[in-house]
N, C-alpha and C positions, 0 to 999 in steps of 0.2 A: 319644214321651214317658218311656218307661220308661228310658232311659238316664239320665235324670237323677236317678231313684231307685239307680241304679247308681252314679252317681257319688258321691252324697252319703251313702249307705249301706254298701254293699256293700264298696266299696274302701276305704272309713274304717273299717269295723269290722276287716277282716283287718289293717290297720295299727295299731289301736287293741288287739287281740289279743295282741303280742308283748310278752312278760312283762319283757324286760330295759328296755324304754323305760316301762315304767309304774313301776319302781322310782325313775326319776331325779326326784328332788324339788328340790335345790338346784343351784346354778350353779358349772360346775367347768371350767376349761380344764386338759387334762392334758399332759405332757411325758414322753418316754420316748427311748429310744434312734432310733426313728425319726424324731423331730423336730431330731437333732443332739448330743444327750447321748451321753458316754463312756458311762454305764452307768445302769441304771435304778434302782440302790437308792440312797437319798437318806440320807446321814449326817448331814449339816449345812448351815445356812443362813444367809445374811447378805445385806445391802445396802449399796449405796454411794449417794454423794450425786449421783453420776451416771447414777442410775436403772437400774443394773445390779443383777440378782440373783446372788449366788454361791453355786454348789450343789456342795457336798463328796460324793464319791462314792468308792467302792473304786477308779475308775480315775483319779482325779485331781481336779482341782477346775475347774468350768468356769462361766463370765460369760454370763447371759442377758439383752441389750439389747432384748428385743420382737422382733427381726429374726432373728438367729443365734445359736447356742450358740458360745463360745469356750474351748476347753480348754484347760487347762496341767498338764502333768504330769513324770513323772520327766526325760522328754527334754528338756523346759523349763527344768531349773534346781531343779526341787523335791526333797527328801529321798526321797520316795518317793511311790506312786500314792495310797494308801490313807490318806482323809482322815476325821479324827474329829471335829473341832472347826474353827470359822471366827469370825473377827472384824475388826471392819472399826475402825481408830483413827480417831481425830478430824482426821487428817490423812492420810487417803487411802492409808493402807498396810494389806494384808489379811494377818492373820496366821493361817498355816494348820496347825494340830496334826496330826501323822499318828499311825495306830494302833502303828506302830513305836516312837514317842516323840520324833521329831524335830519341829524347826520350820522353817517354810519362810515367806519374804515375797514378797509380790507388790506392786509399786508400781503401785495402780489408773491412775495417770496414764501414766506411761512404759511400761507392762506389762511390765518387767524384773521378773525372779525372783533371789531369792537364798537360802543357807540362813544358819541361825544356831547356830555351835559356843559353847556356854556354858562351855568352859575344864574346870576340874576334875569338873563335875557332868555326868555323861550322863544325858540323858533317854532311857530305853530302854523305858518302859511308854506305855500309850496315853493322848494328851491328850485330856481330856473335855470340858473348857471352858477358855475364854480370856475375858481383861478387863482393862480397863486402869484405872488409878486417875486422880485428878485431876492428880497429879504425873507422869503418862505411866508410871508404874511396870504392868509386865506381869506377872498373876496367872496362873498356868495351874493347872488341876485335873488330876488322872492319875489312873490306875488301878493303884497298887502304890507311887508316889511321894509320895503326897499332895498337899501343895498346895506350889508353888514360886513364889516373887517374883523378879524382876528388875528390880534397879534399874539405870537407865541412864546411860551415863557423860555428861560435860559435854557432850562432842561429838555424842552420840545427841541430847540435849535440844535443843543449840542447832540442829542439823540436822530435827530430829524424824522421827527414822529409827532403826530397830533394827539393830545391825551386831553384836551380841556382845560389844562392847568393855566392857560393863558388869558387874554382879556379879549372880549367881544364889545366891538362898538357898533354903534347904529348910525349911519351917515345922514345927517339933515338935508333933506331936498326941499323944494320949493313949493310942491303942492302934493295933494292927495293921490293924483295920476300917476306922480313921479314914483310912489309906493310900489306901483306895479312893474318891476322891472323885470324884463324879458331876457336879456342877455348881455353879458360884459366882456370885456376882451382890453387888453392894453396896446398902446400906442403910444409912441415917443414919451415913453415912461411916464403916459398917465394911463388912469383907468376910465375908460369910455364904456357907457350904460345905456343901452337903449331901454326905453321905456315909453310909457303909455303916455307921456308926458313930453316925447321925443328924446333927443340926445342929451345925455349929461357926460360931465367932464370933471373927475376927481384927483386933485392933485394933493400929496401929502409933503409938506414944507416943515422942516423940523419938529416933526413930531403932530402935526396939525392936519386936518384934512378938511379941504375944501371942497365943496360941490358948487358945480356951476352949468347952470343951463344953456347950451347953445343955442344963438337964436336962428342963424342959418339961414336967414332972408325967409323965416317964417315958413320953409317948405314943409313942416309938420304939421302944420295948421288942418286940422281936420284928419288926421293920420297918426297911427300907433306906430311906433318903433318899435319893430316884432323881433327884428335880428339883427347882429353887425359881424362884420369880417374885415381884417386887415388883410391885402392881397396886391400885389407888386407896387407897392408903396402909394395904395390908396385906399381909402375905408369905404367900407360898402354898407349900406343899410338898407334892411328889408322892411317893408310897410304893409299895412293892411290892406291899403287900396291904392298907391303908388306905383309899387312896383319896387325896382332898386335904386338909391339913391347914391352917387359915387361922390367922395369929398376927396380934396387935397390933404394928404395928412398932415401937412405943417400949418397951412393958412385956413384949413377947416371950411373951404370954400366949396360950393357945391358946382360940380364938374358935370355930371349928366345925370338924368332921370332916365332910366331904363325901362320900357314898356313893351307892349306888345308889338309896337313897329321894330322892335329890336331883336324879337323872336322870342321873348318871354311867353308862355303859355296862360300865365295868371298874374294879376298885379298883388294877389294876398301871398305875401311871402310869409313861410312858417319858418323857415331855416338858411342860414347862409354858412358854409364853408369853404375855407381858405385851403386847398392842398398844395403840394411845392410846384405843380404845373399850371393849375386850374382853379376858377372859383363855381363851386356848386351853389346852385338855388333850388330851396325845396318849398313847391308853392302848394297851396292850401289844399287843392282839389285837383291840380293838373299835372301832376309830376315834377321833376327834376329838371334843370336847366344847367348847361355848361357854358360858361361864358369862354369864347375862343378868342383871347386877348390879342393873338398874332393879328386878328382882322382889325382890331381897334389901332394897332401900331402901322398898319398899312393906309390907316384913315378910310376904313371902309365903310360905305353908306348905309349897308343892308343886314340884315339880322346878323347879329353877332353871338347869338345863343343857340346853341344844340339842343335838342330835346330829347329829353329823357323821358318817357312816359309808358303805360300801361300798352300803346300801342307798338312800342319798341321791345316788351318784353318784363319793364317793370311789374313787379307784384301789384302795386297800387299805387293811385295818384296823389294821395296824401301822406307829404313826404314832412316827417319830424326832425330828421338829423342826419349828420354825415359823420365819418371820420375815414383816415387812410392808414393803411398796414404797411409795415415794414418794407413790404414789396412792391408798394406803390399802386396796389389794389384800391379802388373807391368802395366804401360800404354804405349803403341807403337804408336809413331805417324807415319804414313806413307804418300805415297803423294796420297794415297785414302783411307781415314779414318782413326778413331780414334779406337784403340784395347786395351781392358781391358783383361790381361792376368793373370789368376788364377794359384795356386800351383797344381801340378800334384798329386792329390789323386787318381785319376783314369789316366791309361794309355789305350790308345787305339792301338790295334795291326790291321791293315788293309793291303790295296794293297801296300800302300808304304813302309811299313814294310815286306814285302814279302809274307804276306797271300794273295795268288791269288783269293781264293774265300772267300767272307766276310761273307756269312751266315753261321754261327757256331750253329749245332744243338746240339752238346754235346762236353763236357770236360772232362778229368780224368787226374790226377797227378800219373805219373809214380812211382811205388813203389819203386824203386831202386835209381833213379839218379834224382828226382824233377823235371824232364823233364815233359813236357805235351803232350798229346793225343788230337788231335781235330776231331769231326766230322763235315763236313761241305756239304755242298750242291754242291761242287765239290770232295768229298772223304776225305780219312784219311789223316792227317798232323800229322807230329813228331814235335813241338816246342822244342829246344835246345838253351842252351846260348854256344855263340861259345868262346874258348879257348881264353884267354889273352884280352876279350873284354866285353864290355857291350852290344855287339849286340846280338840280336836273330835271330835264323835261322829256317826257314820254310822248311820241306821237304815233298814232296807230296809223299805217299805211293801208288804205283801202283800194283794192282792186277796182278800176274806172269801168271794169267790165262785169263786177260780181259783186254783190253786197253780203255775201254770206262769209263770214269769219272762217280763216284758211288755216289748218295746220302747217307751219314753216317749218320743215324740219333741215333743210340744206340753205346755206349761203354763201354768195361770191360777189366780188367786186373787180369787176375789170380796169384796166388803167382809162378806160375812159368815165370812170365813175360810175358806171352803171351795175346795179344790183342785180345780180342772178338769185334768184329764190324760186324753193318748192311750196307749192300747196300739196301735202301727201294726197297722193291719188289723182291728182289732177295735172300733173307734168309739171313742167319748168316754164317759169315767169321771168320776166325783167322788167325792173323799176327803173325810171330815170330821174334822178333828183331834180334836174333842171326843169324839166316839163310836169314833173309830179303825177307821170303816168305809167302805167303798167301794161303789158302786154304778154301774151302766152305764147311762147316759141313752138309753135304748130311743127315745125320741120323735125322735133325730137319727138317721137312718137312713143313716151313713157309715161308711166302714170306715178308709180311711187318712188319716190327719190330720197335716197340716203344723204349723199354729199355731191358736191358740185367744186371743181376747181380748174385750173388751166395749166398749160405747160410753157414752155418758154416761146413757143410761135403762137401764144393766146389762142390755142384750140382749148374749147370747153369740155372737159370731161365730167359725166354725170354716171353716178353708181344708184343703182336701183335693186328693188326689192323684186325678185325672180325673173329679171329683164337683162340680166348683165350690165355691160357698160357702154354709154354712148358717146363717142368723141366728135363734137360739132363744131365747124369752123363758121364763126359767124359773117365772113366777110364773104366765101364761096358758097355757102350753105351746104359744105360738104359734110356728109355723115358717114362715119363706121359705126358698126354694131359688132361688138365682142360679146361671145358667150362661151360655153364650155366647147361647142364646135369648133372656134377657132383658137383653141389653145388655154382659154380661161380655165381658173381653178374651180369657179362655182359661178352660178349666175345671180346670187343672193350676196353683193357687194355692199359692205357696211362703210367704208371710208377709202377715200383715195389719197395719196401723198405724193406730192412731186419732190423728188429730192436734190441734190445740187448738182447731180449730173444727167438732168431732165429724165429719169426715168421715172415711171408712173408704177407704183406701188397700189395694188388692191388688196384692202382687207377683206377677205370673203367669210361669210359664216356658213357654216357647214360644207366647206370645201378647202381649198388649198389657197395658201398665201402666193399671189399672181405678183409678176412684176413685167413692164413692157419697157423694151430697151429701144423701141422706135423702128423695129422689123418683126417682133416674136414675143409669144407672152412665154414666161420660165417660170414654172412652178416650184414649191417647197415643200417638202413632206418631212416625216420621220427618218427617211434617208439622209436627210441633208442636217439631220439634229434638231429639226423644228417640228414638234409631234402636234401641235395644236391645228384642228381643224374650223375655230372659231377665233379668228382675230379681231380685235375692235377698233383698235386705235394703232399709230405708226405716227414717229416724229424724228427728226434727226438734230444732233448735236454739233457744236461748233467744229469739233471732230472729224466731221462726215460719217459719224458711227449713227447707224438706223438702231431705235429702238422699238419694240412691238410690245403691245398689252393683248393677252389672250383673255378668252372665257375660262378657261381651266388650268392652264398652266403657268400663269404670274406672268412675268416679265423676262421678254429676250432681247439681247441686241444682236446687231449683223455687223461684222466688223471684218476687213481682208478677207471677203469671201465665207464667213464661218458664222453659224449661229451659236450662241452660247447663253445658259440660263442666269440672270443676273443673281451672283450669290447674295449681295448685300439685301436685296429685297424678296429673297427666296421663300423664306419663310414668313411673311407678313401677310401676303395676300394673293389667293390664285386668280381674281375676277379684277380685272382692270378695265375700268370703262372710257380712262382719258389718260392721253400723254401729252406734254408739253415742254419745250425746254425755254429758258430764259436767258439774258443777256448775260447773266454771273454764272453761265454752264451749269444751271441747277436742272434737274427733270422733276417736272412736275407730274405726278402719279395719283390719278381720281379713281377712287375703290368706293365698293358701298357703305363703307365706315368711315368716310372723309376724304381728307386731300394727304398726300403725303409729298415730300421735297426731298430728292436725293442729289445733293452736291457730287456731281461727276468729277471734280479734281479731287476732293478729298474723301470721297465716300460716306461721308457725314449723312445722316438718315435723320427726319424730323418728320412727325406725323401730327397732324392738325385736327383737332375735334372742336367739340362746345368751350372745351376749357382755354383754348387760344382766339375764342370768337368765331371758328366757324360753325355757322349753323344749318348750313347748307346740306350737310350730311351726305345725303345721296345726289352725287353729281350726273348728270344727263350726258350720255357718253358723246365725245368729238366736241363739246361745246364750250371753247376756251379759245380765248385770243390775248395777245399783248399790246397795248395801247403805246403811243410816244413817249408816256413818262414812266414808261417799263412796270405798269400796274399791270396784274394779271385780271382778266376778268372770265368768270366760271358759269356757265349755266345749271341750274339746279331746279329741283322740284320745287324749291321754295320762293325763285327770283333769282335776281341778278347778283352774283356775289364778287365783291374787288377785294383783292388781295394787295393792300398797300407795302412795298418791301422795304420803305422808309420809316414805317410804324412798328416794325418788330422792334420787341422791346424784350432782350434775353434776360432770363432771370437770373443774375449774378448773385442776389442775395442769399448766402448760405441760411440753412436752416438756421432757427434759434432752437438749440437742444436743452430740454429739461430733464433733469435725471432726479426722480423722486428716490425717497428711502426705500429699502427693498422691505417686499414682505419676508419674513422668517416664520417657516413653517405655514405659511399661508396666513400669517397675523402681521397688522402693522406695526412697527416699530416707531419710538420715540426719539431713537439715540442719532447723531449726525454720523460723521466721515470718522474713520479711525475706530468703528466699533469693534467691540470684543462679544462674542457669542460663545457660548457652552459647546461642547462637541456634539449634541444631541438637538442644536440648533444648527445644522449644516443643510437644511434646503431653503434656497434664497431664491425668490422671485425680485427681477428687477423689472420696473416699469419706465419708460422715458419715452419722450414724443419731440421730434422735429417740426417745429411750427414754421411752415412754407405753405402760405393758404392760397397761392396762385393754382399749383396743383397739388394738395394735398395728398391726394390718393398715389402719387407717383414719388413720394417721399421713401427712401430704402434707408436701412440702418446696416452698420457693423458693428458687432462687439467683439469683445476679448477677454477673458478670465485670466490676469496674470497670474500664474501658479496652479492653474488647471489646464487650459488651453494652450496648445503649443503655438499657437498664430491666430492673426484676425480671421474669424468665420466669414463665409459668402456673404454677401448681400441680402437682405430679405426686407419686405415690408411689414414683417410682425413686429411690432413694438413692445414687446414683453419677451422675457428668456427665464427659464427656470432651471438652475443648479440643483441636484440631487444628490445627497451623503456626501457632500464635500469632506474629505480628510483635515485633519486639523494642520493649521499652517496659515500663513499670511497671504492676502489675495488683492488683486487692485483689479475692480471691474472698470472696463474702460468702454465708452460705446460713442461712436458718431453717426451723424444724418447727413444724407446728400439729397439735393433737390431735383427735379425733373431734368436740369443740367447738367448732373453730378459732379454738382459744385458742394465741396464736402465742410461741414461744419467743424469746430474747435472740438477736440474730444474731451468728453466729460468722465469722469473717473468717481469711484468710491472704494475707498479702502476699509478693509476689515480684517479681523483676526478670528479664526475658531480654534479654541484652545483645547486642547487635547484631554482625554479622562486623566484623572489622578493616577489611573496605571500606566499611561504614559508620559508621565513626565520626570524629568530628569533627577528630582530629589527622591521620588519613589525607585528609581532605576538604582541610584545610589543607596539607598535604604535595603532594597532586594540584595544588591551585591555584597554590601556589608555583613545584611545577614546569612547570607549563604555561606560567606567565609568564616564567620562565625560559629557556625553550624558545622562547618566542615572542619574548623580547628576542635572543635569539642569531640566530635567523631574521632578525628584523628587520634588526639590523645588518649581517648578511652580506649578506642581499639589497640593502642599500642600497647598500653598497659596489659590489655588482656591478652594478645599474643605474645607478650613476653612470659607469662605465666602457663600460656599454652604450648610455648617451645619448650619449656624444661619437662611438663608431661609428654612432649613429644619425643624429646631426646631419649628418655627411659623407653618409651614404646619403640621408637626407633631401632633402639640397639637390639631389643627383643626381637622385633620383626626381622632384624637384619639375619640374626643367626638361624631364623625359620627358613627364609627365602634362601640362604646358602644352602641348607638341609633339602629344600624343595629344587635347589638345582642342579645338585648331583643327583638327585631322583630322576629329572626332566633329562639330565643330558643320558643318563641309563637308558630312559625310554627312547628318545630318539636315537639312539643308537640301535635299539632293537629294531625301531619300526625302518631305518635304513635297510637293516638286513632284510627284514621281511619284504621291504617293496622291491630290493634285488631280486629275492627270490622269486618274486610274482613276476616280475618285468620276464625274468629268465623264463619263467614257465611260460607268459605269453607269446613271448619270442619263440618258445619251443613249439607252443602252439601255431604258432604262425609258419613254421617250418613244415610242421605237420602237414597243415591246409594247403600251403602251397605244394607239397608232395603227392597230395591227393588229387589237386585239380589240374585239369588239364593246362598245357602251358600255351602261350601266345603263339610259339612256333607250330603247335600242334595245328591251332585254330587256323593259323595263315596256310597251312599246307593242305588240309581240307578243304577249306573255304574260298583257298585260291589268292582272292584281294580282299582281305578283311584287317578290322583292326580290333583293339580292347583297349578301352580308356576305363582306368580300374584306380580308384581314389580311395581308400577305406578311410573312417572318419578316426579309428584307431589302429591299433596294430594288426588285430585281425579283422575280419570282415563278417557281415552280414548277408552281402551280396556275394553270389557266385556265379561264372559261368561255366558252362556245360559242352561238351561235345562228344557224341558216341557214333560209332559205324555199326551197324549190324548187318551183315551180309551188303545189299546193295542199299540199303536206306542209310543215310547220313542224318544223325538228329543233332541240333544243336539248341541251347536254351540260356535265357539269363535269367536269374530268380532275384527277389529282395525278401531277405527272412525278417521275420518280427526282430528288431532290437537291432542293435548293434554291440562290435566289442566281442569281449568271450561268449554271451547269451548268443548272440547273432551267429559268431562263427562255428557255435556247437549246433544250431540250427541248421546251418549252410552244409556241414559235413553230413548232417543226417539227411538233408536233402540230396547231396551229391550222390552219397552211397545207394539210397533209395532207388533214384532213376537208372543207374548202373545195373542195379540187382533187377528191375523192372525188366529192361532192354535183355541182359544176360538170360533173363528165364522165360524169353516171350518165345511161342514157338512160332507163332505166324508175325507177319509183319503188323506193327502196330501204328496207327496213325497217332497224331500229336494228340487229340482229343483222348484217346483210348489211354495212352501213358499218363495224361493228367488225371483221368478218374483213378487211375491205379494208384499213382502217387498220393493222391487226396485219401483215398481209402487205408492206405497203408499207413500214412505218417498221422492220419486219425488214431490207429490201432497202436502205432508205437508209442506216441507221448501219452495216451491216456490209458494203458493196460493194467496200470497199479491205481489208478485213480478211480474214486466213485463219481456220482454223476455231479455231486457238489462241489468235488474237487478238481474237474476237468480243466486241464490246461486249454488257454486260447490262443496260442502262438500258432503261428503259419507262415505262409510264403505268399507273396505275388510271383508271377511265373509267366512269361511268354515262351513256348516251345515250338519248334521248327522244325520240317523234313525239309531237303532241298535236293533235287535232280538237275545238277548242270548241264546235263545232256538234252533232258526234255526240257529244259529250262522252265521249271514248275516248282513253285514253292506251297506247302502246306502248313498254316499257321494254327495253334489253337493258344489260347491264353486265358490266365485267371488274374484279373485287375491289372494285367499289364498289356498296353496296346503293340501294335507293328506299325512302323511306320515307313512307306513305300516312296520313295523319289522317283518321279519319272516326269522327264519333257519338263524339266524346271516346275513341277508341280509336286507337292508334298500330301500323301494320300494315307489317312490314319485308318486303320482295322482294328475296330474297338475288341476288347478282349470281355469275356465272360464273366459276370459278377457271381461265381462260386468260388468261396474260398478254398485254398490249400489248408487245412487245418482250422483253427477257429472253428468250435463245434457250435456255437450257438448263433452264428453269423445267420441272418434271416434272408433269404433269397427267394424270388418268383423263378429264376432259372433251374432247368433239372439237370442239363447236361452240357458239356464243354462243345464247342461247335468247331469243325475244321474250315477254316479257311483257304480254298485253293488257289492262287493268285499265279497266273502265268506270268513268265519274266520274259524282260525284252533287254537287249544288250545296254547297258549303261545305267540299270536300275540299280538303287541302291538301298538296302535294307537295314533300318535301324531298331535296335531293341534298349531299352534303358530303364533302369529303376528309377523311383521316385526321388532320391537323392539331388538329383540336377535340379528339377522343376521347383523342389521345395525349398531349395536355398535361399537362405534371406541376403539381401543386399541391396545396393545402391544408396541414394541419399536419404529415402523415406523409410526404408528397411524391410521393403515387401520381398515376395517371395517372386523367382525367377518367372514362376507360371509357364504352362505348356505352350500357350500361343506363341512366347518368345524363343521357348526351345524349339519348337516347330520351325519359326522362320531361321533361327541358328542352324540346322539341318538343312534347309533350303540352301542358304548360301554358302556352306561348306561341302556341299555336296559334289562338287563338280572337282575339287581337288582330291590330291593323292591321298590315298586312307591315312597314311604316317602324319602328313599334313593337316588331315583334318583331326587327329588326336591332340596336335600341337594347339588348334584353331580352339579347341574344345577347352583345352586347358587353359588357355589365355583369355577367353571369354568367361569362365568360371571366376578366375583371380580377378579380372578387372570388375565383376559384378561385386563378388563376395568382399574385395577389398581388405581390410585389416580385421573382418568379421570372422566370427566361427564358422568351421565347416560342421552343421548341423546333422548330417548322416552319411551313411556310405553311398557314394557315386559309382555307378558301372553305366558305359554305353559301348554297345558292340555294334559294329558297321559292316555291312557284307555287301561288295558291288559286283555286280554280272558284266564278265566281260565278253 
């Protein structure tokens, strides 16, 4: 548990002790050389309607669009690099005045630069100020040549462009000091000039210019007029030693002299600038000041200038110039860096404002006078607003019983106005504002206190580190102590919250969220859909929904008895320090990266960071309160932060979008819209910038290339896009930009055409078609003539050939008749051979008679068969066999007859009973002799047969089997047993084998056994989808499946299975299967 204390105290104390952070009270963005500027000393500022800020330096002028700085200097066409004055004309020309006296022009649209030469008058002194009047006349203030007026020529007026063809006049002033003109402006159709000789007024009447020095009660005696501005119908003049003077714009009478008593930090004024809302004053050495004119309108007698200096975060206190951008942000140029200054939605109170210790652990609003009580790392503070002033006072409350500073981590004010507070490690104290005395509450035996609150009965509840919760009644001194032993979810309790039903919620660190309903504690865990063991903050909205901030699981809400993870905030931040609701039903969420506002009515979400003026960054847990004016006060590691809802300024200014000419094949182009590119100039890169200077990093873009893209592409922050290998066609590139509030700019577009190569043009297609038609015509005519000649030749040849064909036809018909006759004879011979074969072979009836319950499935490939089945009885021995002779058709049939006769001869000539192996041996020898008796060794026949031969004794239920390459299958008890044959051939003289003799297999038989013999024709048959063989494995499965059926049914099933497998395919061999069943 101790690491929690380290996390929220030790680390934050170290961060909070950094002095440079404590002084930052206002919101600035700063820019220097590291950001792309040519130099850090700013001499002049201006802004254009395209959203750019123009910055004058001693190394040229640079334009900032929110993304990049683009610099123009002597190399780009300026008179020189030193810039002393800038002015934007209504027609978007930037007039640049130089320290050496020259004038340069930058066309803001085309970015072209030029120099102006004025003829007989050479401007050789620094140009301090530039303005244009309603007639487009150009007024220049200089240091040494006074005031100059340039009257444009007629062509310049027509083109709204200064070229130097007009006339330059020098205004006659009263003395030498007037020649040092510091600034000029226009008021009531007159030119006012602030000079070293005071204030001058210049009027043009019928072409005559009259200069008049304004006496003004000699207020400028001993002073120089350094700057001038018109604001709120008053003329303000800065001096070198009297501060700021204000005059009536009509009567030119002095109204007031502003000095240090009015809040000015310095009476040496360098610059004045009037924005739409305020007057800004730049001093020589003490920063800037902002006139709060509302205080003047209310006849306020105190300080009316807000200080903006280095103590508040300004980069340097010597302020040279100001300008205001299109989004109403103020830009301040100093001798070191450019500053962007935002409105004060947030105010920070630190050491500069009087808060000596800036680590604020807790803050509460006084119930009586709207003051604030702060618990800091240095003890208890009381913050009040001083009477007749807009200044705040911080009073450190010292314990009357101890002089050491205390770490005040928890605060609560009871209904009597007494402040209950903790000195971390020393328990709970009570401070009475009426008596200004403090007392330690000894009745509460706790040390490290995290939070203090009270229920509806004004019982004081104290959350502690590792000591659980104490409930103390200050009237009766009754004390209850709750720990894990009493049902509390943990002893390390970080916050207590009393909901609208007077339930006490305890945010437990390293334990379970707990709730006291007046009688018992209830804890909530993952079973309740609340997985966090580290709850840091709890609050309730106006709909009585509880909101809980956790250390690792983000934001949860509790409504109608259910916990849910808040989806709007789900992916934002998992660590939540602080939660607070306001009167507008917003939920304020403190995280390590800033403060977030979630509107619970609309679900709109807003994150505040330094770009919005929130510099607190890290908020201390549960250090938050609302005051009576609906301001929100936050305790942070750098002081007390005030959020002013009424100061919220939503950025409704859409980005000012600029779309430059595209890069074509990564090269710059000099053509405008509606450009036409060649087919090989088809790689275009578009660069665009949406100028929105308030939060430039949050500007997003959408673009769409009509003619290529199907729709607008998703938003992205990248401001360039490249299209590669665009086909020929017409295109319109469209782009738009949105600011941080998703306010979209107008769409900018660029039209262009990519021309096709000549071989893709219509005229080329036409030429090709005409050419092809011409060629076809020529070929057709030539071919037609050639064909006519050939036809005549062919007619003659056809006549001759017809005669030859007729003769050949008669010959073929005679041959056909002869072949048909021979085919009939051959077929008749084969049929006769078939009858001879059938007459020799045993019949199926004889087999069924001898073998009792048997079948023969016999399907030759041709008319006659190379397979044969054989049965012979010799005395008491019954022999039967199935043989597959080499080949099929007539050759196979001849071999089968030979084999059949040899078997009969062997049995008939036997003097003793022969075993199947003996019979096969005799058959082998005699067949070899019979086949090769007329052949030498080189011409021996390789014909032969595969055979399975058996003897069976039904009475003894015994079968003896021997085989040559043909196995025997025995099906018994739903299992098929294969008995392998010897690999000793019958015939086939040159077959190599390691076996020497045939083997007799003696098989005891059982009732129900089925014996199967089969030639290889069945398993070698091809069929099925892929044309593969039937294979032995499928054949054995088939035999097993049909073995229980009657023998005649088995024949039908074998026939069906064969036909289904073979389909329309051809039978490739003779097929014979013999089955014998033992009854």
